C-alpha positions as CSV (number, residue, x, y, z in Angstrom):
1,M,69.4,68.6,45.3
2,K,67.5,72.1,44.8
3,L,68.9,72.4,41.5
4,R,67.1,69.2,40.3
5,L,64.0,70.0,42.1
6,A,64.1,73.4,40.6
7,A,64.8,71.6,37.1
8,L,61.4,69.4,37.5
9,V,59.3,72.0,38.2
10,M,60.4,74.2,35.3
11,M,59.6,71.1,33.1
12,V,56.4,70.3,34.6
13,I,55.1,73.8,34.3
14,G,56.4,74.2,30.8
15,C,54.7,70.9,29.5
16,S,51.2,71.8,31.3
17,S,51.3,75.3,30.2
18,G,49.0,74.5,27.1
19,G,50.7,76.8,24.7
20,N,52.0,74.3,22.5
21,T,53.0,76.2,19.3
22,K,54.1,73.1,17.6
23,A,52.7,73.3,13.9
24,P,49.6,70.8,12.9
25,D,50.8,67.4,10.9
26,A,47.8,68.0,8.5
27,P,48.1,70.4,5.4
28,A,46.9,73.8,5.9
29,Q,43.9,73.5,3.2
30,Q,42.7,71.0,5.8
31,M,42.6,72.7,8.8
32,D,39.1,73.5,9.8
33,A,37.7,73.1,6.5
34,P,34.5,71.6,5.8
35,A,34.2,68.1,4.6
36,G,33.6,69.3,0.6
37,T,30.4,70.5,-0.9
38,V,28.5,67.9,-2.5
39,C,28.2,68.6,-6.5
40,T,24.3,70.0,-7.2
41,G,24.1,68.5,-10.9
42,V,24.7,71.7,-12.6
43,V,26.2,71.1,-16.1
44,Y,29.5,69.4,-16.1
45,D,29.6,68.7,-12.4
46,A,30.3,65.2,-11.1
47,C,27.5,62.7,-11.0
48,N,26.6,59.0,-10.0
49,P,25.3,57.2,-12.8
50,A,23.5,54.7,-10.1
51,S,21.8,57.6,-8.7
52,S,22.1,60.4,-10.6
53,N,22.1,63.8,-9.0
54,C,21.7,66.2,-12.5
55,Q,19.3,68.7,-12.8
56,S,15.7,68.3,-15.0
57,G,17.3,68.0,-18.7
58,M,20.7,66.6,-18.1
59,V,22.1,63.3,-17.7
60,C,24.7,61.8,-15.9
61,K,27.5,60.6,-18.6
62,N,30.1,58.3,-18.1
63,Y,33.7,59.0,-20.6
64,P,36.0,56.5,-19.6
65,M,39.0,58.1,-21.5
66,P,41.1,59.9,-20.8
67,A,41.7,57.2,-18.2
68,P,40.9,56.7,-15.0
69,G,37.6,58.5,-16.7
70,Y,35.0,60.5,-15.0
71,N,31.1,60.8,-14.6
72,V,29.8,64.1,-15.6
73,C,26.3,65.8,-16.1
74,V,25.7,67.1,-19.5
75,P,22.7,67.9,-21.7
76,A,20.6,65.1,-22.8
77,Q,21.8,63.1,-25.9
78,G,21.1,65.2,-29.1
79,A,21.3,68.8,-27.7
80,C,24.4,69.2,-29.2
81,P,24.1,69.8,-32.9
82,T,20.3,72.2,-31.9
83,T,22.6,74.3,-29.8
84,A,26.2,75.0,-28.9
85,C,27.6,73.1,-25.7
86,P,27.4,75.5,-22.3
87,T,31.3,76.8,-22.0
88,Q,32.9,75.6,-18.8
89,G,34.1,78.6,-17.1
90,S,35.5,80.5,-20.4
91,T,36.5,76.7,-21.9
92,A,34.5,76.1,-25.1
93,V,33.5,72.4,-25.0
94,S,32.4,70.8,-28.0
95,C,30.4,67.6,-29.3
96,N,31.4,64.2,-29.4
97,N,30.2,61.6,-31.9
98,M,27.5,60.5,-29.9
99,M,25.9,64.0,-29.9
100,F,26.6,65.0,-26.3
101,C,28.7,67.7,-25.0
102,K,32.3,66.2,-23.6
103,P,34.4,68.5,-21.5
104,A,37.6,67.5,-21.0
105,I,37.1,66.9,-16.9
106,A,34.4,67.4,-14.5
107,N,34.1,70.5,-12.5
108,A,36.6,70.8,-10.0
109,D,34.8,73.1,-7.5
110,C,32.9,70.5,-6.1
111,V,33.2,66.5,-4.7
112,S,30.8,63.9,-6.4
113,P,27.5,62.7,-4.7
């Protein structure tokens, strides 16, 4: 009887100590991380065509291809032939046939508004 009582006490103490060292279920990058930085509308940031957050002189352009497509802030139409498209980091960006700068993808360091 004393052995059972001692085992029960040890289980209660072990379970209520608050020293749980079990690994969390969430991936490390989600632990205590901010919810995400919203894009500020600089060139090649993701944007919302219905409520554009692009800075002055830029437009929110939808590029449906490659699928699934993306929306991105780019210089206004016609700016391409006059001036070179801004680079995206160290990657050169070229004009498309509609005279818009077309990056391969939106900036990855922010989330769409």
